Biopython code that builds the backbone (N, CA, C, O; Angstrom):
import numpy as np
from Bio.PDB.StructureBuilder import StructureBuilder

atoms = [
    (1, "MET", "N", (-9.158, -10.711, -5.744)),
    (1, "MET", "CA", (-8.263, -9.840, -5.135)),
    (1, "MET", "C", (-8.944, -9.196, -3.865)),
    (1, "MET", "O", (-10.084, -8.735, -3.920)),
    (2, "LYS", "N", (-8.230, -9.191, -2.792)),
    (2, "LYS", "CA", (-8.737, -8.631, -1.555)),
    (2, "LYS", "C", (-8.656, -7.092, -1.660)),
    (2, "LYS", "O", (-7.687, -6.564, -2.205)),
    (3, "THR", "N", (-9.633, -6.402, -1.161)),
    (3, "THR", "CA", (-9.600, -4.939, -1.134)),
    (3, "THR", "C", (-10.109, -4.450, 0.242)),
    (3, "THR", "O", (-10.844, -5.108, 0.978)),
    (4, "ILE", "N", (-9.633, -3.228, 0.494)),
    (4, "ILE", "CA", (-10.037, -2.553, 1.717)),
    (4, "ILE", "C", (-10.261, -1.011, 1.384)),
    (4, "ILE", "O", (-9.564, -0.412, 0.564)),
    (5, "SER", "N", (-11.246, -0.459, 2.062)),
    (5, "SER", "CA", (-11.461, 0.932, 1.848)),
    (5, "SER", "C", (-10.417, 1.866, 2.499)),
    (5, "SER", "O", (-9.817, 1.485, 3.504)),
    (6, "ALA", "N", (-10.203, 2.986, 1.994)),
    (6, "ALA", "CA", (-9.274, 3.955, 2.627)),
    (6, "ALA", "C", (-9.737, 4.344, 3.997)),
    (6, "ALA", "O", (-8.917, 4.505, 4.900)),
    (7, "SER", "N", (-11.092, 4.509, 4.192)),
    (7, "SER", "CA", (-11.606, 4.828, 5.497)),
    (7, "SER", "C", (-11.396, 3.712, 6.484)),
    (7, "SER", "O", (-11.159, 3.988, 7.659)),
    (8, "ARG", "N", (-11.470, 2.489, 6.077)),
    (8, "ARG", "CA", (-11.215, 1.393, 6.974)),
    (8, "ARG", "C", (-9.785, 1.337, 7.436)),
    (8, "ARG", "O", (-9.483, 1.028, 8.589)),
    (9, "VAL", "N", (-8.892, 1.653, 6.476)),
    (9, "VAL", "CA", (-7.386, 1.600, 6.810)),
    (9, "VAL", "C", (-7.229, 2.735, 7.816)),
    (9, "VAL", "O", (-6.575, 2.500, 8.832)),
    (10, "ASN", "N", (-7.762, 3.939, 7.638)),
    (10, "ASN", "CA", (-7.602, 5.039, 8.547)),
    (10, "ASN", "C", (-8.216, 4.674, 9.874)),
    (10, "ASN", "O", (-7.597, 5.027, 10.878)),
    (11, "GLU", "N", (-9.328, 4.028, 10.015)),
    (11, "GLU", "CA", (-9.945, 3.565, 11.236)),
    (11, "GLU", "C", (-8.977, 2.649, 12.010)),
    (11, "GLU", "O", (-8.774, 2.804, 13.214)),
    (12, "ARG", "N", (-8.403, 1.713, 11.290)),
    (12, "ARG", "CA", (-7.514, 0.756, 11.942)),
    (12, "ARG", "C", (-6.314, 1.445, 12.411)),
    (12, "ARG", "O", (-5.873, 1.172, 13.528)),
    (13, "LEU", "N", (-5.720, 2.347, 11.639)),
    (13, "LEU", "CA", (-4.513, 3.165, 12.151)),
    (13, "LEU", "C", (-4.860, 3.988, 13.378)),
    (13, "LEU", "O", (-4.171, 3.978, 14.398)),
    (14, "THR", "N", (-5.983, 4.712, 13.222)),
    (14, "THR", "CA", (-6.457, 5.579, 14.345)),
    (14, "THR", "C", (-6.669, 4.873, 15.597)),
    (14, "THR", "O", (-6.479, 5.429, 16.678)),
    (15, "ALA", "N", (-7.089, 3.568, 15.482)),
    (15, "ALA", "CA", (-7.357, 2.730, 16.609)),
    (15, "ALA", "C", (-5.994, 2.193, 17.251)),
    (15, "ALA", "O", (-5.977, 1.559, 18.307)),
    (16, "GLY", "N", (-4.946, 2.486, 16.566)),
    (16, "GLY", "CA", (-3.559, 2.112, 17.112)),
    (16, "GLY", "C", (-3.088, 0.794, 16.538)),
    (16, "GLY", "O", (-2.087, 0.251, 17.006)),
    (17, "GLU", "N", (-3.770, 0.263, 15.544)),
    (17, "GLU", "CA", (-3.295, -0.984, 14.912)),
    (17, "GLU", "C", (-2.071, -0.708, 14.107)),
    (17, "GLU", "O", (-1.979, 0.322, 13.440)),
    (18, "THR", "N", (-1.083, -1.653, 14.158)),
    (18, "THR", "CA", (0.048, -1.571, 13.287)),
    (18, "THR", "C", (-0.238, -2.167, 11.957)),
    (18, "THR", "O", (-0.567, -3.351, 11.891)),
    (19, "LEU", "N", (-0.138, -1.451, 10.924)),
    (19, "LEU", "CA", (-0.389, -1.967, 9.552)),
    (19, "LEU", "C", (0.787, -1.814, 8.711)),
    (19, "LEU", "O", (1.525, -0.834, 8.820)),
    (20, "ASN", "N", (0.994, -2.791, 7.841)),
    (20, "ASN", "CA", (2.167, -2.874, 6.904)),
    (20, "ASN", "C", (1.605, -2.350, 5.504)),
    (20, "ASN", "O", (0.979, -3.071, 4.727)),
    (21, "ILE", "N", (1.889, -1.082, 5.291)),
    (21, "ILE", "CA", (1.422, -0.387, 4.115)),
    (21, "ILE", "C", (2.516, -0.162, 3.117)),
    (21, "ILE", "O", (3.536, 0.452, 3.431)),
    (22, "ILE", "N", (2.318, -0.649, 1.918)),
    (22, "ILE", "CA", (3.321, -0.448, 0.826)),
    (22, "ILE", "C", (2.812, 0.611, -0.143)),
    (22, "ILE", "O", (1.753, 0.442, -0.748)),
    (23, "GLU", "N", (3.543, 1.678, -0.291)),
    (23, "GLU", "CA", (3.270, 2.743, -1.209)),
    (23, "GLU", "C", (3.993, 2.544, -2.480)),
    (23, "GLU", "O", (5.223, 2.497, -2.475)),
    (24, "VAL", "N", (3.263, 2.416, -3.644)),
    (24, "VAL", "CA", (3.835, 2.014, -4.911)),
    (24, "VAL", "C", (3.943, 3.180, -5.930)),
    (24, "VAL", "O", (4.423, 3.015, -7.051)),
    (25, "ARG", "N", (3.471, 4.364, -5.478)),
    (25, "ARG", "CA", (3.684, 5.515, -6.354)),
    (25, "ARG", "C", (5.116, 5.982, -6.591)),
    (25, "ARG", "O", (6.025, 5.606, -5.851)),
    (26, "GLU", "N", (5.309, 6.768, -7.579)),
    (26, "GLU", "CA", (6.695, 7.245, -7.895)),
    (26, "GLU", "C", (7.108, 8.284, -6.819)),
    (26, "GLU", "O", (6.316, 8.850, -6.065)),
    (27, "VAL", "N", (8.505, 8.466, -6.847)),
    (27, "VAL", "CA", (9.050, 9.404, -5.894)),
    (27, "VAL", "C", (8.367, 10.853, -5.848)),
    (27, "VAL", "O", (8.077, 11.410, -4.789)),
    (28, "ALA", "N", (8.153, 11.376, -7.068)),
    (28, "ALA", "CA", (7.574, 12.715, -7.130)),
    (28, "ALA", "C", (6.218, 12.808, -6.557)),
    (28, "ALA", "O", (5.852, 13.852, -6.015)),
    (29, "GLU", "N", (5.404, 11.709, -6.651)),
    (29, "GLU", "CA", (4.095, 11.648, -6.170)),
    (29, "GLU", "C", (4.071, 11.532, -4.584)),
    (29, "GLU", "O", (3.230, 12.093, -3.882)),
    (30, "VAL", "N", (5.037, 10.784, -4.144)),
    (30, "VAL", "CA", (5.135, 10.614, -2.663)),
    (30, "VAL", "C", (5.515, 11.860, -1.899)),
    (30, "VAL", "O", (5.222, 12.013, -0.713)),
    (31, "LYS", "N", (6.200, 12.778, -2.646)),
    (31, "LYS", "CA", (6.576, 13.988, -2.094)),
    (31, "LYS", "C", (5.390, 14.863, -1.602)),
    (31, "LYS", "O", (5.519, 15.716, -0.724)),
    (32, "SER", "N", (4.221, 14.581, -2.243)),
    (32, "SER", "CA", (3.032, 15.335, -1.847)),
    (32, "SER", "C", (2.391, 14.811, -0.546)),
    (32, "SER", "O", (1.444, 15.401, -0.026)),
    (33, "GLY", "N", (2.923, 13.706, -0.043)),
    (33, "GLY", "CA", (2.445, 13.142, 1.238)),
    (33, "GLY", "C", (2.149, 11.675, 1.041)),
    (33, "GLY", "O", (1.740, 11.234, -0.033)),
    (34, "ARG", "N", (2.365, 10.941, 2.097)),
    (34, "ARG", "CA", (2.092, 9.517, 2.145)),
    (34, "ARG", "C", (1.554, 9.149, 3.501)),
    (34, "ARG", "O", (1.732, 9.909, 4.453)),
    (35, "ILE", "N", (0.889, 7.988, 3.629)),
    (35, "ILE", "CA", (0.414, 7.535, 4.866)),
    (35, "ILE", "C", (1.548, 7.226, 5.869)),
    (35, "ILE", "O", (2.475, 6.480, 5.554)),
    (36, "PRO", "N", (1.463, 7.793, 7.042)),
    (36, "PRO", "CA", (2.518, 7.569, 8.036)),
    (36, "PRO", "C", (2.801, 6.022, 8.233)),
    (36, "PRO", "O", (1.879, 5.207, 8.211)),
    (37, "THR", "N", (3.995, 5.695, 8.408)),
    (37, "THR", "CA", (4.540, 4.371, 8.597)),
    (37, "THR", "C", (4.616, 3.495, 7.359)),
    (37, "THR", "O", (5.137, 2.381, 7.387)),
    (38, "SER", "N", (4.061, 4.050, 6.236)),
    (38, "SER", "CA", (4.085, 3.256, 4.951)),
    (38, "SER", "C", (5.523, 3.140, 4.473)),
    (38, "SER", "O", (6.351, 4.006, 4.755)),
    (39, "ILE", "N", (5.830, 2.009, 3.710)),
    (39, "ILE", "CA", (7.162, 1.826, 3.154)),
    (39, "ILE", "C", (6.942, 2.165, 1.652)),
    (39, "ILE", "O", (5.931, 1.819, 1.040)),
    (40, "HIS", "N", (8.000, 2.892, 1.091)),
    (40, "HIS", "CA", (7.899, 3.275, -0.261)),
    (40, "HIS", "C", (8.635, 2.235, -1.202)),
    (40, "HIS", "O", (9.852, 2.064, -1.134)),
    (41, "LEU", "N", (7.902, 1.622, -1.993)),
    (41, "LEU", "CA", (8.420, 0.686, -3.035)),
    (41, "LEU", "C", (7.765, 0.997, -4.321)),
    (41, "LEU", "O", (6.702, 0.446, -4.606)),
    (42, "PRO", "N", (8.352, 1.880, -5.152)),
    (42, "PRO", "CA", (7.756, 2.213, -6.383)),
    (42, "PRO", "C", (7.393, 0.967, -7.264)),
    (42, "PRO", "O", (8.132, -0.016, -7.293)),
    (43, "LEU", "N", (6.325, 1.038, -7.922)),
    (43, "LEU", "CA", (5.950, -0.187, -8.658)),
    (43, "LEU", "C", (6.984, -0.636, -9.639)),
    (43, "LEU", "O", (7.152, -1.842, -9.825)),
    (44, "GLY", "N", (7.681, 0.254, -10.273)),
    (44, "GLY", "CA", (8.839, -0.202, -11.201)),
    (44, "GLY", "C", (9.903, -1.025, -10.487)),
    (44, "GLY", "O", (10.543, -1.873, -11.108)),
    (45, "LEU", "N", (10.106, -0.787, -9.181)),
    (45, "LEU", "CA", (11.141, -1.418, -8.443)),
    (45, "LEU", "C", (10.679, -2.661, -7.605)),
    (45, "LEU", "O", (11.476, -3.354, -6.973)),
    (46, "LEU", "N", (9.405, -2.874, -7.647)),
    (46, "LEU", "CA", (8.841, -3.876, -6.818)),
    (46, "LEU", "C", (9.425, -5.264, -6.952)),
    (46, "LEU", "O", (9.762, -5.934, -5.975)),
    (47, "GLU", "N", (9.528, -5.669, -8.216)),
    (47, "GLU", "CA", (10.136, -6.947, -8.539)),
    (47, "GLU", "C", (11.484, -7.162, -7.994)),
    (47, "GLU", "O", (11.825, -8.283, -7.616)),
    (48, "PHE", "N", (12.306, -6.098, -7.932)),
    (48, "PHE", "CA", (13.728, -6.094, -7.456)),
    (48, "PHE", "C", (13.768, -5.974, -6.013)),
    (48, "PHE", "O", (14.768, -6.418, -5.447)),
    (49, "ARG", "N", (12.799, -5.421, -5.292)),
    (49, "ARG", "CA", (12.827, -5.250, -3.860)),
    (49, "ARG", "C", (11.861, -6.061, -3.085)),
    (49, "ARG", "O", (11.688, -5.851, -1.884)),
    (50, "MET", "N", (11.236, -6.967, -3.725)),
    (50, "MET", "CA", (10.151, -7.728, -2.965)),
    (50, "MET", "C", (10.797, -8.658, -1.986)),
    (50, "MET", "O", (10.096, -9.163, -1.109)),
    (51, "ASN", "N", (12.081, -8.927, -2.061)),
    (51, "ASN", "CA", (12.796, -9.722, -1.122)),
    (51, "ASN", "C", (12.909, -9.015, 0.242)),
    (51, "ASN", "O", (13.299, -9.642, 1.227)),
    (52, "GLU", "N", (12.568, -7.707, 0.307)),
    (52, "GLU", "CA", (12.431, -6.938, 1.545)),
    (52, "GLU", "C", (11.167, -7.247, 2.354)),
    (52, "GLU", "O", (11.051, -6.892, 3.527)),
    (53, "LEU", "N", (10.228, -7.921, 1.684)),
    (53, "LEU", "CA", (8.949, -8.161, 2.279)),
    (53, "LEU", "C", (8.905, -9.536, 2.949)),
    (53, "LEU", "O", (9.583, -10.454, 2.488)),
    (54, "ASP", "N", (8.154, -9.701, 3.986)),
    (54, "ASP", "CA", (7.980, -10.856, 4.787)),
    (54, "ASP", "C", (6.786, -11.662, 4.409)),
    (54, "ASP", "O", (5.695, -11.112, 4.558)),
    (55, "LYS", "N", (6.817, -12.853, 3.953)),
    (55, "LYS", "CA", (5.649, -13.579, 3.548)),
    (55, "LYS", "C", (4.737, -13.935, 4.724)),
    (55, "LYS", "O", (3.609, -14.374, 4.499)),
    (56, "LYS", "N", (5.188, -13.761, 5.976)),
    (56, "LYS", "CA", (4.351, -14.019, 7.125)),
    (56, "LYS", "C", (3.529, -12.836, 7.519)),
    (56, "LYS", "O", (2.674, -12.939, 8.399)),
    (57, "LYS", "N", (3.766, -11.705, 6.885)),
    (57, "LYS", "CA", (2.980, -10.474, 7.198)),
    (57, "LYS", "C", (1.861, -10.220, 6.181)),
    (57, "LYS", "O", (1.875, -10.737, 5.064)),
    (58, "GLU", "N", (0.946, -9.451, 6.589)),
    (58, "GLU", "CA", (-0.105, -8.935, 5.701)),
    (58, "GLU", "C", (0.185, -7.562, 5.293)),
    (58, "GLU", "O", (0.534, -6.754, 6.153)),
    (59, "TYR", "N", (0.073, -7.204, 4.031)),
    (59, "TYR", "CA", (0.356, -5.938, 3.522)),
    (59, "TYR", "C", (-0.857, -5.272, 2.799)),
    (59, "TYR", "O", (-1.645, -5.938, 2.128)),
    (60, "ILE", "N", (-0.963, -3.940, 2.970)),
    (60, "ILE", "CA", (-1.941, -3.156, 2.286)),
    (60, "ILE", "C", (-1.148, -2.325, 1.244)),
    (60, "ILE", "O", (-0.162, -1.671, 1.583)),
    (61, "VAL", "N", (-1.593, -2.364, -0.005)),
    (61, "VAL", "CA", (-0.880, -1.746, -1.120)),
    (61, "VAL", "C", (-1.625, -0.469, -1.556)),
    (61, "VAL", "O", (-2.839, -0.514, -1.755)),
    (62, "VAL", "N", (-0.931, 0.652, -1.706)),
    (62, "VAL", "CA", (-1.538, 1.953, -2.014)),
    (62, "VAL", "C", (-0.861, 2.595, -3.208)),
    (62, "VAL", "O", (0.352, 2.506, -3.392)),
    (63, "CYS", "N", (-1.715, 3.266, -4.038)),
    (63, "CYS", "CA", (-1.074, 4.111, -5.087)),
    (63, "CYS", "C", (-1.943, 5.394, -5.100)),
    (63, "CYS", "O", (-2.561, 5.728, -4.089)),
    (64, "GLN", "N", (-1.991, 6.131, -6.282)),
    (64, "GLN", "CA", (-2.714, 7.360, -6.294)),
    (64, "GLN", "C", (-4.245, 7.069, -6.347)),
    (64, "GLN", "O", (-4.995, 7.662, -5.572)),
    (65, "SER", "N", (-4.733, 6.139, -7.278)),
    (65, "SER", "CA", (-6.164, 5.932, -7.422)),
    (65, "SER", "C", (-6.560, 4.494, -7.324)),
    (65, "SER", "O", (-7.762, 4.235, -7.383)),
    (66, "GLY", "N", (-5.643, 3.474, -7.173)),
    (66, "GLY", "CA", (-6.023, 2.158, -7.053)),
    (66, "GLY", "C", (-5.563, 1.204, -8.164)),
    (66, "GLY", "O", (-5.484, -0.011, -7.984)),
    (67, "GLY", "N", (-5.257, 1.828, -9.350)),
    (67, "GLY", "CA", (-4.853, 1.072, -10.494)),
    (67, "GLY", "C", (-3.455, 0.308, -10.357)),
    (67, "GLY", "O", (-3.359, -0.910, -10.508)),
    (68, "ARG", "N", (-2.457, 1.089, -10.076)),
    (68, "ARG", "CA", (-1.125, 0.543, -9.996)),
    (68, "ARG", "C", (-1.076, -0.435, -8.780)),
    (68, "ARG", "O", (-0.454, -1.494, -8.858)),
    (69, "SER", "N", (-1.746, -0.056, -7.656)),
    (69, "SER", "CA", (-1.706, -0.911, -6.499)),
    (69, "SER", "C", (-2.358, -2.254, -6.808)),
    (69, "SER", "O", (-1.937, -3.283, -6.280)),
    (70, "SER", "N", (-3.402, -2.249, -7.675)),
    (70, "SER", "CA", (-4.072, -3.518, -8.044)),
    (70, "SER", "C", (-3.058, -4.363, -8.841)),
    (70, "SER", "O", (-3.019, -5.576, -8.638)),
    (71, "GLN", "N", (-2.224, -3.775, -9.749)),
    (71, "GLN", "CA", (-1.231, -4.491, -10.450)),
    (71, "GLN", "C", (-0.202, -5.066, -9.515)),
    (71, "GLN", "O", (0.224, -6.207, -9.692)),
    (72, "ALA", "N", (0.213, -4.291, -8.508)),
    (72, "ALA", "CA", (1.219, -4.756, -7.425)),
    (72, "ALA", "C", (0.614, -5.931, -6.687)),
    (72, "ALA", "O", (1.266, -6.946, -6.445)),
    (73, "VAL", "N", (-0.669, -5.763, -6.330)),
    (73, "VAL", "CA", (-1.341, -6.837, -5.509)),
    (73, "VAL", "C", (-1.336, -8.169, -6.303)),
    (73, "VAL", "O", (-1.004, -9.216, -5.748)),
    (74, "LYS", "N", (-1.693, -8.125, -7.558)),
    (74, "LYS", "CA", (-1.773, -9.348, -8.368)),
    (74, "LYS", "C", (-0.368, -9.915, -8.453)),
    (74, "LYS", "O", (-0.249, -11.133, -8.324)),
    (75, "PHE", "N", (0.713, -9.169, -8.655)),
    (75, "PHE", "CA", (2.006, -9.598, -8.791)),
    (75, "PHE", "C", (2.469, -10.198, -7.470)),
    (75, "PHE", "O", (2.954, -11.329, -7.479)),
    (76, "LEU", "N", (2.349, -9.505, -6.323)),
    (76, "LEU", "CA", (2.834, -9.936, -5.052)),
    (76, "LEU", "C", (1.939, -11.171, -4.548)),
    (76, "LEU", "O", (2.466, -12.044, -3.858)),
    (77, "ASP", "N", (0.730, -11.231, -4.860)),
    (77, "ASP", "CA", (-0.090, -12.386, -4.512)),
    (77, "ASP", "C", (0.443, -13.607, -5.259)),
    (77, "ASP", "O", (0.517, -14.700, -4.697)),
    (78, "TYR", "N", (0.788, -13.433, -6.439)),
    (78, "TYR", "CA", (1.325, -14.558, -7.283)),
    (78, "TYR", "C", (2.627, -15.012, -6.700)),
    (78, "TYR", "O", (2.971, -16.186, -6.834)),
    (79, "GLN", "N", (3.392, -14.118, -6.042)),
    (79, "GLN", "CA", (4.667, -14.440, -5.413)),
    (79, "GLN", "C", (4.491, -15.074, -3.977)),
    (79, "GLN", "O", (5.451, -15.414, -3.286)),
    (80, "GLY", "N", (3.218, -15.195, -3.610)),
    (80, "GLY", "CA", (2.966, -15.783, -2.289)),
    (80, "GLY", "C", (2.830, -14.902, -1.120)),
    (80, "GLY", "O", (2.793, -15.377, 0.015)),
    (81, "LEU", "N", (2.751, -13.582, -1.358)),
    (81, "LEU", "CA", (2.549, -12.659, -0.233)),
    (81, "LEU", "C", (1.054, -12.384, 0.073)),
    (81, "LEU", "O", (0.224, -12.471, -0.832)),
    (82, "ASN", "N", (0.715, -12.064, 1.298)),
    (82, "ASN", "CA", (-0.623, -11.820, 1.728)),
    (82, "ASN", "C", (-0.834, -10.253, 1.527)),
    (82, "ASN", "O", (-0.389, -9.441, 2.338)),
    (83, "VAL", "N", (-1.520, -9.902, 0.428)),
    (83, "VAL", "CA", (-1.623, -8.465, 0.069)),
    (83, "VAL", "C", (-3.108, -8.124, -0.156)),
    (83, "VAL", "O", (-3.915, -8.952, -0.578)),
    (84, "THR", "N", (-3.409, -6.873, 0.149)),
    (84, "THR", "CA", (-4.747, -6.253, -0.085)),
    (84, "THR", "C", (-4.622, -4.923, -0.682)),
    (84, "THR", "O", (-3.796, -4.107, -0.273)),
    (85, "ASN", "N", (-5.438, -4.693, -1.652)),
    (85, "ASN", "CA", (-5.505, -3.393, -2.346)),
    (85, "ASN", "C", (-6.381, -2.344, -1.624)),
    (85, "ASN", "O", (-7.542, -2.591, -1.298)),
    (86, "MET", "N", (-5.787, -1.191, -1.395)),
    (86, "MET", "CA", (-6.642, -0.106, -0.841)),
    (86, "MET", "C", (-7.432, 0.623, -1.955)),
    (86, "MET", "O", (-6.855, 1.358, -2.757)),
    (87, "ASP", "N", (-8.721, 0.409, -1.984)),
    (87, "ASP", "CA", (-9.586, 1.077, -3.012)),
    (87, "ASP", "C", (-9.495, 2.561, -3.007)),
    (87, "ASP", "O", (-9.545, 3.220, -1.968)),
    (88, "GLY", "N", (-9.354, 3.095, -4.257)),
    (88, "GLY", "CA", (-9.373, 4.541, -4.373)),
    (88, "GLY", "C", (-8.071, 5.235, -4.146)),
    (88, "GLY", "O", (-7.915, 6.416, -4.456)),
    (89, "GLY", "N", (-7.106, 4.480, -3.589)),
    (89, "GLY", "CA", (-5.723, 5.045, -3.358)),
    (89, "GLY", "C", (-5.699, 6.286, -2.528)),
    (89, "GLY", "O", (-6.582, 6.516, -1.702)),
    (90, "MET", "N", (-4.699, 7.080, -2.742)),
    (90, "MET", "CA", (-4.501, 8.310, -2.019)),
    (90, "MET", "C", (-5.539, 9.371, -2.322)),
    (90, "MET", "O", (-5.686, 10.318, -1.550)),
    (91, "LEU", "N", (-6.286, 9.238, -3.457)),
    (91, "LEU", "CA", (-7.358, 10.145, -3.785)),
    (91, "LEU", "C", (-8.553, 9.964, -2.791)),
    (91, "LEU", "O", (-9.323, 10.888, -2.530)),
    (92, "ALA", "N", (-8.649, 8.757, -2.275)),
    (92, "ALA", "CA", (-9.726, 8.466, -1.313)),
    (92, "ALA", "C", (-9.238, 8.684, 0.206)),
    (92, "ALA", "O", (-10.039, 8.630, 1.139)),
    (93, "TRP", "N", (-7.973, 8.914, 0.372)),
    (93, "TRP", "CA", (-7.408, 8.965, 1.678)),
    (93, "TRP", "C", (-7.812, 10.270, 2.389)),
    (93, "TRP", "O", (-7.646, 11.356, 1.834)),
    (94, "GLU", "N", (-8.359, 10.153, 3.655)),
    (94, "GLU", "CA", (-8.691, 11.422, 4.386)),
    (94, "GLU", "C", (-7.970, 11.522, 5.701)),
    (94, "GLU", "O", (-8.213, 12.427, 6.499)),
    (95, "GLY", "N", (-7.036, 10.535, 5.927)),
    (95, "GLY", "CA", (-6.262, 10.501, 7.163)),
    (95, "GLY", "C", (-5.042, 11.378, 7.119)),
    (95, "GLY", "O", (-4.898, 12.184, 6.200)),
    (96, "LYS", "N", (-4.177, 11.250, 8.066)),
    (96, "LYS", "CA", (-2.954, 12.038, 8.222)),
    (96, "LYS", "C", (-1.982, 11.581, 7.040)),
    (96, "LYS", "O", (-2.044, 10.473, 6.506)),
    (97, "VAL", "N", (-1.142, 12.515, 6.731)),
    (97, "VAL", "CA", (-0.038, 12.205, 5.753)),
    (97, "VAL", "C", (1.277, 12.753, 6.272)),
    (97, "VAL", "O", (1.284, 13.768, 6.969)),
    (98, "ASP", "N", (2.384, 12.112, 5.954)),
    (98, "ASP", "CA", (3.693, 12.570, 6.230)),
    (98, "ASP", "C", (4.238, 13.293, 5.117)),
    (98, "ASP", "O", (5.373, 13.765, 5.183)),
]
sb = StructureBuilder()
sb.init_structure("model")
sb.init_model(0)
sb.init_chain("A")
sb.init_seg("    ")
for serial, (resi, resn, name, xyz) in enumerate(atoms, 1):
    if name == "N":
        sb.init_residue(resn, " ", resi, " ")
    sb.init_atom(name, np.array(xyz, "f"), 0.0, 1.0, " ", f" {name:<3s}", serial, name[0])
structure = sb.get_structure()
């Protein structure tokens, strides 16, 4: 499984890079803030909404601490998507939040 650090994601965003970030936390958790430009697809709905994702794009998957996002990455990778898990999740995030 591919992984990326939260600090590296923040560096890339700060440098102006456009990243496709999938937020898999639940609605109540996302209310506390999420990475700007991320799309919210709760883990429980991922299977039903994965048709919204483009197999030609690379995605970074985020949750609270990295556990649920690693499950999502395994599932989406099996479905043929290019996905990377953000280590440490939002607990490791030090960048801006919406």
